N, C-alpha and C positions, 0 to 999 in steps of 0.2 A: 562567347564560346561555351559550348556545351561540353561538360567535362564528365566522363564516366569514372567515378571513383570506386577504387577496389581496396576494401580493408580486410585483410586476412587476420583471423583470430584463431585461437587455439582449437575451436570447435566449429566454426564456420567462416565463410568468406562473404562479407557483405558488398553488394553491388549497387550504386545509386548513380542515376544520371541527373546532373544539376544543370539548370540553364544559367544564363548570365547573372540572374538575381538571386541564385541559389535555391530556387524552388525545385523540389524533387519531381522529375518528370517519370521516372521509372525506378523500381528498386527490386532487389532480389536478395535472398539470404540462403546461401547454399551450404550445406553440411560438408565438412571434410571427412576423409577416410576412404581409402581405396583409390589409387591413382587413375585407373581407367575410367571409373565412375565420375571422378572429380572432373577430368578432362571432358568427358561427355556433358555432364551438368553445366560446366563453365561455358562450352561453346554454345550449348542450347540456350542458356541465359543471355549471352551476348547476342545470339541471333534474334532474340525477341526484344532487344533494346534498340530504340531509335538510334541511328548512327550518330556517335559522338564526334566531336572535333579534336578531342584529345583524351588521353587516359591518365589518371593519376593513381599511383599505387602507394599505400602505406609500407614503409619499411621501418621495423623497430630500430635498427642499428645502422648509422652511417659512419661509424669509426671516427677516426681523426680528420679524414679528408672531405667527407660530405657533411658541410655545415649549412648548405641551402638545398632547395629542391634541384634536382639534376635530370636533364633530358637524357634518356637512356639510349646509348648506341652500344656496339658490341664491347668497347673497351670499358664503358661504365658497367656493364652487365657482369663482365669478368671480375671487375673489382668489387661488386656487391656479392658475388658468389664467395669471395675470400673472407668475407664478414660473417659467414653463416654460423660458425660456432660460437660467436659471441652472444647470439640470442637463438638458441636451438629450438625453443618452442614456436617462434614466429617466423624467423628469416626464411627457413625453407619454404613456408607456405607463401611468403611474398615473392620469392624467386620463382616458384612454381606459377604462380599468377602471372608474373611478368612473362614468362615463356609462352603461355597461353594467350595472353593479351596480344603479344606481337604476332603470334600465329593466326589469331582469329581476326585481327584488324590491321592488316598489312598497310602501310602508308600512313597510319594514324600515329601522331607522336605520343610516346609514352614517357611520363615524368615519375621519378621516384621521389617520394616526400618522406622525410626522416622524423622519427619521434625524438631522436637525439639533438636535431638541430635547434630547437628552441632553448636547449641548455648550453649550446656550444659557446655562448658568451659569458658563462659564469666566471666570477673572479677566480683568478688562479688559486687563491687561498681555499676556495670551495671545491675546486675541480682536482686538486692535487693530492695524491696518496704520498704518505712519508715512507716511500720504498726506495731502494737503490736507484740512482739516476740511469744506470745501464738498462734496467728493466723498463723504466718509464720511457725511455728513448727508443729502444730497440722494439719493444712490444706495444707502444703507444698506450700504456697503461695510465688511465686517469678516470676520474669520475665523469661519466657521459650524461647520466639521467636519461629517463624514458618517459613515455606518455606525453611527450611534448606536444603532439597535435591537439590532444585533449586539454592539456594545461592552458595552451595558448588561447584556445577557444573560450574557455571558461573565464580566464582573466580578462579576455577582451570584452566578454558580454557582461561582466560584473559591474562596470560603471553605468551602463544603461538600467540596470536594476537597482543599484545602491547609491549612484552618484559617484564623483570623483574618489578614486581609491589608489593612493599611491602605493600602499604596502598591502599586498594580497597573499593570503595563503590559500592554495587550491588543493583540495583534497580528492584526488581521482581514486575512488574506492570501488573495486570490482574484484574479480578473481585474481587479476593483478592489481597492486595497488601502490600508489606513490603520492607523495605531497611535494609541492613546489612553492618556493618563497619568491614572490614576483613583485619587483620594484619598478614602478612606472612602466609596466608591460614587459619587463626583461626578467627572465630567470636569474636569480642570484644564489640560490641553493635548492637542493633537492634530495630526496631520500634515497633513490636508486643510484647506482655507482657505475662500475666498469661493465657489469651486466645487470639484467633485471632481477637478480637474486638479493640485492642489498635493500635494506629498509625495514618496511612494515612486516608484520605477519600477513600472509596472503592465504588464498585458498589451498594452494599445495606447496607454496614456498615458505621457508622459515624466516626470511628476512635476515636481519642482522644476526650473525652467529661468530663467535670466536674463531678466527682462522686456524687456532690451534686444534680445533675439533676434527675437521677433515684431515689434518696432518696426522693427529693422533691415530685416527682410524686407519690411515694409510700404513702407518708404522706397525699397526696390529693386524695387518692382513686383509683389510677390506678393499676390494679392487677399486680403482679410480672410477671405473664405469658405474659401479653400484652407487658410490658416493654422489656422482653426477646425477644419476637418475633420482635418488632419494631427494637431493636438494631441490631439483626441479619439480618433481611429480609426487612425492611421498611425504612432504613435510608440511608446514603450515597448519591450518585448521584441520585438514585431513589427518595429519599425524596426531593431533591433540583430541580430536573427537570423531574421527572416521569419515567425515564429510567436509568438504570446503563450501557447501551450499548454505549461505547465510540465513536464507528462508527456513530451512530445516533446523538449523541451529537455534534460531529464535523460538520456534515452535517447541523444540525440546527443553529449552531453558524455561519457557512459560509453564511447561508441564512438570517442572522440578528435576529435570535431568542434571545432576551434579557435574558429569563430565562435560556436557555442553557448557555449562555455566563457567566452569574452570577455563575451557578453551577461550571463551568469549572475554574472560578476565584478562587472559594473556594478550589477546588481540588489542583491547581497549587500552591496557597498560602502555604497549608499544605505540599505539596511535596518539595517546595523550603526550608521550615523551617526545615523539618525533614532531608533532604539531607545535609544542612549545619551543623546540629547537628551531624551527622555521620562523617563528615569531622573533626569536632572539637574532637570527640572521638578518631580518628586516629592521630591527631596532623598534619594533612596534607593530600594530596591527590596526588596519582600516577596513579590511573585508575578509571574511571567511567564507569560502565557496566550496560546495560539494558537487561533485559530478561522478560519472560512472555507475555501473549497474546497482551497487550498494549505496553508494553516495545519494543517488536519485530515488531510491525506492525503499530504503530502510530507515524510517523515521527514527528508530531506536539508536542506530549508530550516530545519527546526527545530534539526538538529544543528549547522549552520554558524552559526546565530545565537548559540546558546548557547556555541559555541567562540569566536565573536568577542567575546562579553561575558564570557569567563573572567577577565578582569582585575577584574570585579566580585565574583569568588568563585562564579560559577554553575557547577554541575556537572550533567551530564545523566546519566540512567540510559539507556545506549545499548540495552539489551535492551528495556526498556519502550517506548522511543521507537520501535523498529523494529516492535514488536508492537501498538502502539496502535491501538484501534478504538473510536470513540465517545469519551465522556468519560474521560480517563485521567490519572494522575499520572506525571510523568516526571522527577521530582526524583532527582538522583543523591546518593550519600553525600557528607556535607560541604558541600553546596550552601548558599550564603548565602541563597538565596531558593527559594520553591517553584516548580515549573515544571509546567504542566499544558496539556492540549489539551482543548477544549470544543467539543461539536457546535454549530454555528450554529442557533439556534432563534429566528429573528425572529418566527415566527409566535406564539410564546409571549409575546414582548414586544408585538406588535400586540394580541393578545387582551386582555393586561392593561391596555393603554392604552384599548382600547375600552371595556372594562367601567368603567374609572375615569371616562371622559368621560360615561358614561350613568348613573352614580350620581346619585340625586335631589339629593345635597349637593355635587355637583362644580360 
């Protein structure tokens, strides 16, 4: 089955046509911005793509009901629209791509694949907020977790690089960032929660914030819309140093920029604390895996985290870390756990989920 995977991000929509062996037959990276041009670019890209047997689209949020890939019909599409405000940076782009795919490829089945699905089986102790039962039941408030497609691929790839790994911490580090504690291939804890705002310091999101802060701001006259915009778009590294671009921050830090250094100190403090928490959730560590734009391409982030976790017995191969390109083993001599970097391949997970959803016995 040839699957056209559609992966909407905050700045682009990635298309990839995969054959049954997950070889990429065709790909395109379309910028977002301007609905008319988006539709024109999307249709043009699809017209240049060899005809797929199915389309798989990444959705950040599946809510309480979508815990597996779902074949999209009108009823499923309606339910997906109802989840849009839970992931406002990404969900509208996925819904847009869904509409365009159904219009451009009539008769071709479309499957929604969810980042939250990988975390749907987390233990209740990890998924439950200590909030009134009425809220949890009426509004389906729980910790959903995100980046599940990326976490699943990285965790699945780790044993091929490092050998059997029962307890794996996956670090998906990019503009958005989260960690996952994976035991025997299943997520048991993660850093993001009800929305993608929880957890690590990110490019434009603050991560963990005392909930009293936005409440205090509301009481002092700051409009809810302004708070929402700030938490999604004007916080994180951008708020601390004026940019969320890790490459720029590293260059500024190397040049002695104290603001960049202070911002990165906050970033690494949160990363260290959250990584240690994931290890605690697993009861130990067999593998530490980096993926995502920063995780794959910034050796300094990897070096600092491993150094911060040296008390666990982790040791990094500095030469391998500096030279890593693509999937690579970074384990140093005497390390208590394997360390690797894995290229993010959400397209492979989307294709697998699409094929699974369309099997006659599914």
